[in-house]
N, C-alpha and C positions, 0 to 999 in steps of 0.2 A: 689411664686409658684402657688398661686391661680390666679394671673393675666396671667401667662404663660398658665395654663390649660384652662382658658376661651378663651384666644386668639387662642389656638390650636383647641379648639372646634368650634369656629367661622369659622376658615379657612376651617375645615372639612366640616361644614354645607354648607358654600358657594360653595365648590367644588361639593358637592352632587347636589345642585340646578343647577349647570352649565350643559348645554346640550352638546351633542357630537359635534355638529357644533360649539358651542362657544369654546369648548376645542381645536378643530382644528385651528380655527382662532386665538386663543391666543398663540398657539405653532406651528404655520404654518411652521416656519423654521425647526423644528425637524421632522415634518411630511414629509416635502419636502425631507430631507436627508433620511428618511426611504423609501420614495417612489422610489427612484433611484434603490436601491438594489432589492426591491420587484419587480419592473418591469423587471429588468434583469433576476431574477430568474424565473418569469412567462413565459417570452418570450423565453429564452434560455434553461430552464431546464424542465418546466412543459409542455409547449406547444408542444415541440418535442415528448412527450410521446404519443401523438395522433397517431404518426407513428408506435407505437408498435403493432397496430392491423394488420400491414402487416403480422405478424406471424400467424394470424388466417384467412388470405385470400390467394387466388391464385393471387398474385400481378402481374399485367401487367402495365408497365409504361404508355402505351398509354391510358389506362382506368383510371389511377390515383388510390389513395387509396380507395376512396368511390365507385368507378365504378367497382373495381376488386370483383371477386366472393368470398363470404364468405364460408370458408370450415371448420370452427371450429378448432378442435384439430388435424386435418389431418397432418399438418406439424410437429407437435410434435410426431405423430406416425411414420412418416417417419424418424425423427431425431433418435428416440430410436431404430429403426430397421436398421439404416444405418450401414454398416460394419466398417466404419472408426471412427464413433462417439465413440464407447467404447474404442478404442485405444487412441483417442485424449483425452477422459475424464481420462483415467488411466495416461497418460503422464502429463496432467495438474495437477492432484492431487499429483503425485509423485514430480514434480518440485516445487509445491507450498509448500508441507510439508517439503521438503528438504531445501527450502529457509527459511521457518518460524523457523525451528529448529536452524538455524544458525543466521538469522537476528535479532532474539530477544535477545539472550544472549551476542553475540559478541559486540554490541554497549555498553551494560552495563559494560562488562569487560574493554572495551577501556576507558570508561568515568571514571571508578574507577582508572585505571592506570594513567590517566591524572591527577586525583585529588591528587594522592599520589607521582607523579613524582617529584623529586628534581631537582632544577635549573629552573629558569623561562625561560631562553633562550632555554633550551633543551625542556621544556614542549610546549612552543609556536611553536617551529620548527616542532615538531612531530605532533602537532595539525594541523598545516598548511598543512603538508604533507598528513595527513589523510583526510583532507576536500577537497583538490584539485581534486581527481578523481570524485567527484560528479558533477563538472562543465564540465566534458567531455561528448560529445554527444554520443549517442549510436552508431553511424556510426564509430566514432573514436575508441571507445571501441572494437568493433568487428574487426576493422582493426588492432588494437594492438594485439588482440588474434590470428589473422592469421599470423601476422608477427613473434610474439614471439614463436609460436608453429609450424612454417613452418618446414616441414620435412627435408629440405636441408639447410636453413639459420637461422632457429629459434634458439634464444639464449638459451631458456628453453630446447629445444631438445638436445642440445650439452651438457648442464649441466646434464640432466638425463642420457645421454650416458656415461659421465665421471664418474658419481656416480655408476650406475648399470652396466656398461659395455656393454649396448646394447641400440640401438636406438629405441624409441618407437614412432610409428606414431599416435600422439594424434588426429590430425585432420582427420585422415583416419580411425579411429576406433570409431564406433558409440557409444560404451559404455562410452566414455570419454565426450560426449556431455553434460550430466547432471552436471557433475563436473565442466566443463568449464563454463557453464551457471551460475550455483549458485555461485561459488567462485569468478568469475569476477564480479558479482553483489554485493557480500559481500565486495570485495575490493573497489568497486566504491561508495557504500552507507553507509558502517559501520561508517566511520568518521562523516558524515553529520548527521546520525541518532543519534550519541552519544551527539549531542549538547543539546538535550532535558534533557538527564540524567546529563549532566554536570551542566546544570542550576538548576536541582533539588537538586544535591549534594551541590551546592554552597549555597543553602538555609538552610542546616543543621547547627544548633547552634554549634559553636565552643566549647562552654563551655561543651557541652555533651562529646565531644571528649577529652577535657582536664581532665574532671572527670574520664573518662574511663582509660586514661593514668595513672592517679594518682592511680587508683585501680589495675594497672598492666596489663591491657588489651593490647595485641599486635595488630598489623595491621589487622590480619585476624579476630580477635574477634570484632574489631571496625567495619570492613566491614560488617560482618554478623549480628551484633546486632544493629548497628546504621545506616550505609549507606543504606543497602538494605531495611530495614523497612521504611526508609525516602522516598525512591524513588518507593516504592510499588504501590502507586496510578498511577504514570506515566507509570510503567510497565504494569499495568492493562489496561489503556487507549490505550497504543500503541498496546497491544495484541489484544484487541477488534477490533481496526481499521485494523489490519493486517489480521484478520480472514475474513474481508469483501472482500478481494482480493485473497481468496484461489482458486478461479476458473478463476481468471483474470491474468493469466500469460502474462507478457508484450509481445505484438505482435511484435513490431518493432525489438527488439533484437532476439527473437526466429526466425522470418522470415528471417533475415539477416544471422543468423547462420545456417539455414536449408539448406541441400543439399541432393541429392539422397542417400548418404551413411548413414546419420544419421536420414533419414525420420522416421523410426519406433520409434525413441526416441524423435524427435523434433516436430512431428505433435501434436499440442494442440488445444484446442477449438477455440482459437482466430484465428489461421491460417486456421483451417477448415472453420470457419465463413467467413473469407476473400476469400478463394478459392471458396467456393460455391456461394458467392455473386458476384464474378467477372469472374469466369471460363466459357468458352464457349461463343458461339454467343448469347445465351439467359441465362443470369445469373439467378440463382434461389434466388431472393431476399427474398422470404417468408421463405425458409429454413434457410437462414442465419440469418434472423430476430428472427426466433424460437430459434436458439442457443443462440443469444444474450440476449433474454428475459429470457430464462432458467437460463443462468449464473447470471443474475441480480437478479432473484428471490432467487436462492440458496445463493447468497452473502448476500442479505438482511436477510434471515433466519439465516445464520450463525453468523452475527452480533448480532441479537436478542438473540440467544441462548448463545453465549459467553458473552454478556452483563449480561444475567440472572445468568449465572454460577459465573461470577466475582462478582456480587452483593451479591450472596448467600455466597460465600466463604470468600471474603475479604471486603465486604461492599463498594467496589470501582467500579464505572460504569459510563457510558456516561450519563445515565439518571435514 
């Protein structure tokens, strides 16, 4: 023990005497591996942030970023006074909240059902069926929605007509847009999102379940008192990460589902940013950049707040 203690002290002392350059030279392979992702982050993540100053300038492509006139918060004043901005903000928050209320509990329920499902073949088959929609592109998903809910040939339209006795024009009624958007997204992503919870549930000690069964606990009691507390950290982390995208409703899917009929419900901040940045002969890049920067700042603040609340209530957080 004395020899080991002395040896450890000698190693610590030698490391203290070692300079930073010697440390790099001795472990150059590790620093080389670290340099590659560091360079990638700097070049492709941090350096593009220089372009965020477009939101504070009256950007003219011919003059470049640095040559364009600095206007301060003028673009943000325009944004808050724009008549469509508040409609887009309301639609964005509505769609995001609707999605969060379903996308958080449904994968958890799905994972628990997979965990308690009897029959290995049945469980694997259902899992595969639930995972497959994740690999469909957004174009294919929107095409499926248009085919299945077509007012003349759609399968779901005929099913609704046979059940309720009346044909409902789902694609022609703007009020159905939010339901189509959210539930199609749940169908596509719930199975894939449940993988994390399935992994967390697989780490639960089986002896705890065996002891609970001996004590007479049924499945509901075991789920409530064993499974859910075990995956609570995972739920907290996924909720925090989801809150960061509360104003970032997917542009591609919304844009492809948008039409003049559902415009009042489908115009979100992402589509408004795109239309302002590409519309007309002279696109308003600065206005679009102001919208994007505002969304990023709010998303960052939401992550910080949610992380703090989660750490206070459950002692689970990202940092």
